[in-house]
N, C-alpha and C positions, 0 to 999 in steps of 0.2 A: 399583577399576575406574572409569575415566573415562566417565561417562554421556554426556559431550559428544564422544565419539569421532566424528570426522568421516569420513564416507564421501563421497569426491569423484569426480565424473565430468564429462565434457563431453558435452553434447547438442547436435547440430547441427540447426538449423532452416533454413528457407528463407532467412533473412536474418542469422543470427548463430551463433556458437559460444558456447553458454551454459555457464557454470560452475555446476554443480548440486551441492548439498551435502545429505546426509541425516544425521540425528542420532537418538539414542535407540533405540527398539526397531525390529526388522525388521518389514516389513509383514506383516500377517496379518488374517484376517477379524474377529478379536476385538480388534484393536489400532487405536485411532483414528488417522487420518492427518490432519495439518495441513500445508497449503502456505502459507508466509508470504512475502508480497511486500513488498519494501522500497521506500522512497521516495528522494527527492533531498535532499542529495547523498550518500546512504548507499550501502552495499552490504549483503549478507546479514548482516554482522557486527552490525548494529544490533539484531538479534534474539538475539544470544548470551545476554544476561542472562535473557530469558524462556525460552529453550531449556533452560537449566540447570534451570529449575523444572519443565519438562514432560517432559524426556527419559526419565525413569524409567517413564512410562506411555504415551507416545505415539511414533508414527512421525512424524518431523518432517522436512519438506523445505523448503529455501530455494534460491534461485539469485540470482546477480548479473544484474540486467537488462542488456540489450545495451549500455547506456551506462555501465556501472559495473563496478568490481572486476576480476575475472579474465575476464569475458565480453568478447567482441569482435564488433561487427557485421561482416558480410562485405561484399565490394565491391558497391556498388549498393544496399545495404539502407537503409531509412529508419527513422524513429522515429514513424510514425503509431500512433495508439491501436490500430488494427486489427492492425498488425504486432506490437505488444506483446502483444495478446491471443493471437495465433497462437503466440507464444513460450510463453505459459502452457500452452496445450493441448499443445504439443510436450513440455514437461516432464511434464505429467500422463500422456502416453502412454508416457514413458520410465521412470516409476517405478511400483512396485506399490502399489495402494491398493484391495484387494478389498472393503473396506467403504465406499467413497466417500471424498471429501475435503472437509474444512472449510477454506475459504479464510480467510486473515487478511491484511489489507492496511493499510499505513500510508503516508500521503502519496501519492506517485504510484503506489505499489503498491495503494493503496485505489482510486484512479481506475481503474487497470487491472482490479481485481477486480470493480468495479461492472459494467464492460463484459463481463467473463467470465460473470458470473451471468446476463446477459441474452442470451447466445449460445446457440443451439440445441444446440451441442456440450456444454453444461454439464448438460443434462437427464440425470438418473440418475447423474451423476458428482460434481457438487458438491452436498453435502447441507447446507451451512450457510455463513454468511459473517459475519465480524466486520470492521467498518470503523472505522479510526481516522484522523481528520485528512485525509481525501481524499474529496471529493464526486463523485457521478456528474456528468459534465460537462453532460449535457442538463438534469438537475435543477437544477444550479447556474445555468445560463443562464435557465431559466424562473423560478426563484426570484428572481434578480436583477432581471429585467425586471418581474416582478410588484411587487417592492418599490419600484422607481423610478417606477412608475405610480400608486402609492398615496400620497396625501398623509400618511396616518396612519402608514405603514410606511416612508416614504422614507428616514428616518434609518438604518434597518437596511441598506438598499441602499448608501447613501453610505458607511456605516461599513465594509461589506465591500469596496467599491471601494478604500478607503484601505488596508485590510489586504492587498489583492491588488496594490497598486501596484508591487511588485517584479516582477510578471510583465511589465508594460509595460517596465520597465527592462531586463529580459532580452532584449527584442527589439532593443535598440540594438546596432549593430556595434562590435566591438573592446572597448568599455568594460567590459562584464561580465567578459570574459576577463582584462582587466588587473586588475580588482578581485580576482578569485579568485587570480591569480598573485602580486599584490603584497601581499596581506594576509588576504583572507577564508579561504583554505585553512588558513593557520597558525592563525587564530583558531578556526575550526571544529574543527580537529584537537585543539587544546588543550581545548576544551569537551567534545568527544566522546571524548577519550582514545584515539583511533585515527587512523591515517594514511588519508587519502583520495586522495592523489596528485593526479591530474588529473581526478578524477570531477566536481568542481564545474564545470569547463569542458566536459567531455564531455556532461554532463547538460543543458546549455543547449539542446541539440537537441530535448528533450522539449517545451519551452515554445515554441520557434520553429516547430516543426512543427505543434503541436496548438492553439495559442492564436492568436487574431486571424488565422486562415488560412482558406482555402477548404475545408480538410479537415474534415469534420464527423463526429462519432461516429455509430455505427449508431443507428437508431430505438430509442427506449426501449420496453421491453416489460415487462409485469407480472412481478414476482419472487415466487415462491411458497415458496421455501425460507426457513427461519428466518434473519433478518438481525439482527445486534446492532451497533448503532452506539455506539461509545464516544466521548464528547465531552469532551476536556480543556478545562475552562472558562478556562484561562489561555493558550490557543493564540492567538498574536498574528496568525496568518494567516487564521483561519476563524472566522466568527461562530457561536456556539452555536445561533443560530436557523436555520441551514441545514438542520436536520433537519425543519423545518416543511414539510408537504406530502408527505413520504416515504410516509406512511400511505396516500396516494391510489393508490400503485402497488406498494408492498411489503406483501404480505398478512400476513406474520408478523414484525412489527417490535418490537424492544426497543431502547430508548435509555437509556444510562447516562451520567451526567455524573460526571467525576472532577476533583479539584482539582490540576490539573497543566498543564504547557505542551505544546508541540508534540511534544517528545521524551519525554513521560511514559512511553512504552513501555520506554525504556531506564533511566529514573531510578527507576521503581517496578515492577521486574519481577515481584515476588511478587504485588502487587495486580493486575497485568495477567494473570498466570497464573491467578489465582483467577477472573477474569472469563471467561477462555477455558475453564477447567475448574472448575466450582463444587465438584467433589468435593474439591478442595484445601482449601476453607474448612472442610469437615467434618473433614478430616485435621488441621487446625489447631485443632479444637475449636469452630469457628464454627457458626452456626445452619444 
């Protein structure tokens, strides 16, 4: 039996036709449900390695965001964080999860998920959240301003600005599209061992809509559900110190550092799965 048997459906939202995929067990009150949100320039397949580890015991849901994979934005739709959050709630409404949902987000999926957990629609539906390599945007902005104002910590802020310099480059017209078309796509596909087609180009809208623009994320509100932040220490894009200050507004916070890079979730799926479900460590004979 193939435990990664894919159940595929399309869910129409106000702004997109979303390709949604379910794996593992069917939803039931005693079966934990996870909704995994991918980042850029990936689609839901970035989670396939960890899905194989979890499918025997979990109901697993993923979907291609409106800028990626088999999903497509509808005419007039945008890419604001608020619209991306609406997409998540549309998927939640379309799949069964009688015991509540644990969110898992990577990269832009993590940015989305931070916003989802602070939305009133999450109350009673989202029961936990695991974040990897994607900060809450308001926390990021406050953290960066605080570092740049502090002589003692300014080096952290400057270091993060250098790590984030690609975001400024993505604002340029034409050049980022050319880079993806002429070489970046091929290089990324070789490293990731999967085709991404035009997703590198399509996903630029995320950065151009939400970064350096007048569009602001919703006000931050305290998060009371358990939040687990996994910090790959070798991530070239995000400082490990970005977790500083999360405890001020995340009531139940766990931070775990791991020795890996930005795509640690795909290169170390068993270790990732054991952090998502500690029962797997026991099954392996761990403490």
